[in-house]
N, C-alpha and C positions, 0 to 999 in steps of 0.2 A: 313351241311345238305343242299341238293339242294332244292330250292324253287319250288314247283309244279306250273305248269301253266295248265289251266287258273288260274290266280291269285285270290285267295279267298278274297272277298271284302264284308265288312259290311257297309251298308248305314243306318244311324240312324237319324230320324227326327220325332218329335211328330205330324207333319202336314202331313196327308196322301196325300194331293194335291201335296206337294213338293216331296214326295216319288215317286208319279206317274210321275211327270215331270222328275226327275232324272232317273227313269226307262226308260222313252222314250229316253233320251239322251244316256244312256249306252246300249241300246238295240243292237246297232251295234258293241259294243266292245267285240270281240270274245276272247280277252286275259283276260277277267274277268269272274269270277263266282260270281254273286252278290246275297247277301241275304239282305232283307229290314226289318227294325225294327222301330216300333213306340215307343217301350219301351226301354230306354237305359239300364236298368238292365237286361232285357232278352238278349239284344245285348251283354252285357259284358259276360254273361254266354256262349253264342255262340262263342265269341272271344276266350275264354279260352279253349273251347272244340274242335274247328273246324279248327285250323291252319289258321286263318284269317291273311292276311299279309297287307291289306290296309283297313283303316277305314275312312269313310267320315261321319262326324257327325255335327249336328246342335249344337250351343253353348247354346241357350236359350231353355231349356226343363224343364217341371215342376218336373219330377221325379229325375233328376240328372243333375246338371249344367255341361256345356261342359268342363270347366277346371278340374273339379273333375273327370269326365269320362276319359279325356286325361291322367290325373295323374294315375288313376287306370289301364289303359291300359299299360302305360309305366312301371308301377311297375311289370307287368308280365314279362318284359325283354324278349320279343319274337321277337324283331326287326321289329315291326309293324310301318308302315308309317301312319300318321294321318293327314287328311285334315279337318279343321273345316270350317263351313259355318254359316253365320248369315245374317239376314235382318237388324238388328240394333245393333250395338256393340259399347261399350265404349272402350277407349284406355286401361283402366284397364282390361277389359275382354279379349281383344286381347293379351295383354302382359301376362296375367295369362295363357292363352292357349299356347302361344309360350314358356313361361318358363316351362310349364308342359311337353312339348315335341312335340307339333303340328308342322308339317313341313310347313304348309301353311294355310292361311285364305282366303276363297272365300266369296264374298259378294253376297247376294240375291238382286235383281233378278240375277239368275245365267247366266253368259255369257258362252255359250256353248264352244266356242273356248278356252278360258282360263281354263275352268273347265277340258276339255279333255286334254289340255296341262299339267296341274298339275298331272292328273292321269297317263299320258304317262311318266312323269318324274319318278314316282314310278315304273312303269312297267320296264323302262330301268334300274333303279337302281338294281332291283331284277334279271334282265337278266345278268347284269354285275357281280353280285355276283355269279350266276350260272356258268358263264364263268370262273371266278377265281377258283371256286371249281373244275371245269373240268380240268383246267390247273394243279392244284395241284395234282389231282389224276393221271393225265397223267404223270407228272414228277415222281411220286412215283413208277409208273409201268415200268419206263425205266430201 
């Protein structure tokens, strides 16, 4: 199945100020269609229902820890890329998120250049997937 663009993205953080900051950073990213969530449980439902392909989430949230959220998303087996972010993280938390399936950890305060770079890696991955699918379809139609 071809991945639709703009890439559906969920950003999850219990801190509304951080969400506003990320919204300002991503405002110019026309290859993303972004939904913002304060509640990770609501985000998880949206991820299940809305063909989200990229998730950017905080690790330390009161309702659902980041590594548990990452594990629940990965259990959906939808090919979702997950970037986790945190302001204060222990090695154990980082390893738990990595082991659960997160592709990258971003530290707060967010460095805009590295943040956008991480997102662009996911965008390129999904574009390559679409290219492979187009190639396969083209070969079948010959």
